[in-house]
C-alpha positions in Angstrom: -28.3 -102.1 -34.6 -31.9 -101.4 -35.7 -32.8 -101.1 -32.0 -30.2 -98.4 -31.4 -31.7 -96.3 -34.2 -35.2 -96.8 -32.8 -34.2 -95.8 -29.3 -32.3 -92.7 -30.6 -35.5 -91.6 -32.5 -37.6 -92.2 -29.4 -35.1 -90.2 -27.3 -35.3 -87.3 -29.8 -39.1 -87.4 -29.5 -38.9 -87.3 -25.8 -36.5 -84.3 -25.8 -38.9 -82.4 -28.1 -41.8 -83.2 -25.8 -39.8 -81.9 -22.9 -39.1 -78.7 -24.8 -42.7 -78.3 -25.7 -43.8 -78.9 -22.1 -41.3 -76.2 -20.9 -42.8 -73.7 -23.5 -46.3 -74.5 -22.2 -45.2 -74.0 -18.6 -43.8 -70.6 -19.6 -47.0 -69.6 -21.3 -49.1 -70.6 -18.3 -46.7 -68.6 -16.0 -47.2 -65.5 -18.2 -51.0 -66.0 -18.1 -50.9 -66.4 -14.4 -49.6 -62.8 -14.0 -53.1 -61.5 -14.5 -54.6 -60.0 -11.4 -57.5 -62.4 -11.1 -55.2 -65.5 -11.5 -52.8 -64.1 -8.9 -55.6 -63.6 -6.4 -56.8 -67.2 -7.0 -53.2 -68.5 -6.7 -53.1 -67.2 -3.1 -55.6 -69.8 -2.1 -53.9 -72.9 -0.7 -54.0 -75.8 -3.2 -54.4 -73.5 -6.2 -51.4 -72.9 -8.4 -50.9 -71.2 -11.7 -52.4 -74.0 -13.8 -55.6 -74.1 -11.7 -55.8 -70.3 -11.5 -55.5 -69.8 -15.2 -58.0 -72.7 -15.9 -60.6 -71.1 -13.6 -60.1 -67.6 -15.2 -60.4 -69.1 -18.7 -63.4 -71.3 -17.9 -65.5 -69.2 -15.6 -64.8 -65.8 -17.1 -66.7 -63.3 -15.0 -67.2 -64.8 -11.5 -69.7 -62.1 -10.7 -72.3 -64.2 -12.4 -72.4 -66.4 -9.3 -73.9 -65.1 -6.1 -71.5 -67.0 -3.8 -68.9 -69.7 -3.8 -71.5 -72.5 -3.4 -73.1 -71.5 -6.8 -69.6 -71.7 -8.4 -69.0 -75.1 -6.7 -72.4 -76.3 -8.0 -71.6 -75.1 -11.5 -68.3 -77.1 -11.4 -70.0 -80.1 -9.9 -68.5 -80.1 -6.4 -71.6 -80.0 -4.3 -73.4 -83.0 -2.9 -76.6 -84.2 -4.6 -79.7 -83.3 -2.5 -82.7 -85.6 -2.0 -85.2 -83.7 0.1 -88.5 -85.1 1.2 -90.8 -84.5 4.1 -88.6 -81.7 5.5 -85.6 -84.0 5.7 -82.6 -83.1 3.6 -80.3 -85.9 2.5 -77.0 -85.1 1.0 -75.4 -87.7 -1.4 -72.2 -87.8 -3.3 -70.9 -84.9 -5.4 -72.9 -84.5 -8.5 -70.0 -84.5 -11.0 -72.0 -82.3 -13.3 -70.1 -79.4 -14.9 -66.5 -79.0 -15.9 -64.7 -82.2 -15.2 -61.2 -80.6 -15.8 -61.8 -77.9 -13.2 -63.3 -80.4 -10.8 -60.2 -82.6 -11.2 -57.8 -79.6 -10.6 -59.8 -78.6 -7.5 -59.8 -82.1 -6.1 -56.0 -82.5 -6.7 -55.4 -79.1 -5.1 -57.4 -80.1 -2.0 -55.6 -83.4 -1.8 -52.3 -81.6 -1.9 -53.4 -79.3 1.0 -54.7 -82.3 3.0 -51.4 -84.2 2.5 -49.4 -81.2 3.8 -51.6 -80.3 6.7 -49.6 -82.4 9.2 -46.5 -80.5 8.5 -47.9 -77.2 9.6 -48.8 -75.8 13.0 -50.8 -72.6 12.1 -54.4 -72.3 13.4 -55.9 -72.8 9.9 -54.2 -76.2 9.6 
């Protein structure tokens, strides 16, 4: 009988967590209504969570001259080892914001996973 009470309490905890998660999803959806977040969400692989995270973390994107500078700031560019006029590119540096980098990688993987289902020129 003690097990039934334990499982009932755990079920209640799980239901409360589901409610809290739904509230957080609603808050993110409201934040994603901002113009900058909506423009970012138009990019394949970027949804409301990634768009709002970029807006919150980066702030003013005009601080970066181009997309490569932003990618370097996040840690998504290859490490360079240049010597004697030869440029060698290594693995991504993994410097910068690990949460944003994770979101970008997951978004890219989602796009790659779906590319076989599409027939447009971009795919």
